[in-house]
N, C-alpha and C positions, 0 to 999 in steps of 0.2 A: 464561444468555447463550450464544449460539452465533454463531460467525463462520465463514462459508464462502467461501473464495477460489475463483476460477475465472479462466480466460483464459490460463493458461500454455501453453507449448508449445515446439516446436523451430523456430528460424528461422536464416537465414543472416545474416551481418554486414550491417548496413544495414536489416534488417527491422524490423517493428513488431508489437507486441502490446498488448492492453488488458486489464489486470487488473481484476477486480471483487471486492469484499468485501461480502457481504450479512450484515448484523448483525441478529440477532433477540434478543428477551428484555429489551431496555432501553427499547423503545417511546418514550414522550415524553421520556426523558432523553437520547436520542441526540444532540440538538443541543448538549448540554453536554459531551459526551465529546470529549477530544482523540483524533484518529485518526491512524494512521501506518502506513507500509509499511517492512518490514525485509527483508533478504535474507541468506542464509547459503550461501556457496559450499561445496562438498563439502570436508570436513576443515578448515574455517576458522571464524573467529568470526562471530557475528551482526553485520551492518552496518546502520546507519541509512540509509534511502533518502529518505524524505519524511515530512512531518508536516503536519497541518492541525488547529490547535487549535479546540476548541469554545467555546461561549459563547452567552449569550442577550442580545440587545440591542446587539451589536456584531458586526462582521465581522473575523475575523482573516485574516492573510496566510499562505499556505502556505510551508513551508520545505523546501528540497531539498538533499540532499548535493551537494557541488561537482561531482562527476564525472557527475551526471545532470542538472544544470541545463541548461535549454534542449532537453533530450531527453525528460524525463519530466515529467508535470504531475499532481500529486495534486489531486483534487477530491472533494466530498462532496455527497450529496443527502439533506438532513435529513428530507424527507418520506418518502423511501423507506428510510432507514436503510442507505444504501449508500455505499461508498467506492470511488473509481476511480483507476487509475493507467495512463493511456495511455503507452506507451513507444515512442519513435521512434529511428531510427539506432542500433539495438542493436549492441553489440560483444561479443566473447567474454567480456570482463571483467564483463559484466552477468549471466553465468550464475550461477544459484543457486536455492535455494528461497525464494520470496517469501511472506512471512507478514504478515498484517494484525493490527494491535493497536489496541484502544480502551482509554482509561483516564480515570478521573474520581475525584477525592478518594480516592486510595489503592486504588481498584479497577482492575485491569488484566486484560484478556482477550486471548487469542490464538486465531487460527485455526490449522489444520494446515498450511497453505501450498499453494502451487501452483508447480510446477517450470518454470523458464525456462532454456532451453538455446539458446545462440547459438554457431553454428559459423562458422569462418573460411573 
């Protein structure tokens, strides 16, 4: 299983970025996997950003950490095995290494992350 994040970069306060996580190796199982984005500021602990649970036969609702609600919107494309995180109105506190995670019945996989830097 491989997760590859892209879309990070350096922006000023108020700017926008769109992160993408391409997942390979789980093919037809991807719709069943829960997917999420996490971030880790330099020297700090890993933080939850957003999650979109998987499942077959029903549609779940995405969950976002309070500080990003209304600015970030997680989405997933089950046909492409891809997870997205458009981010708007970025602030310096959003700076960090953003990593994608997929999990299902005790299996959990991580990407290497993409750096987001927001300057004031």
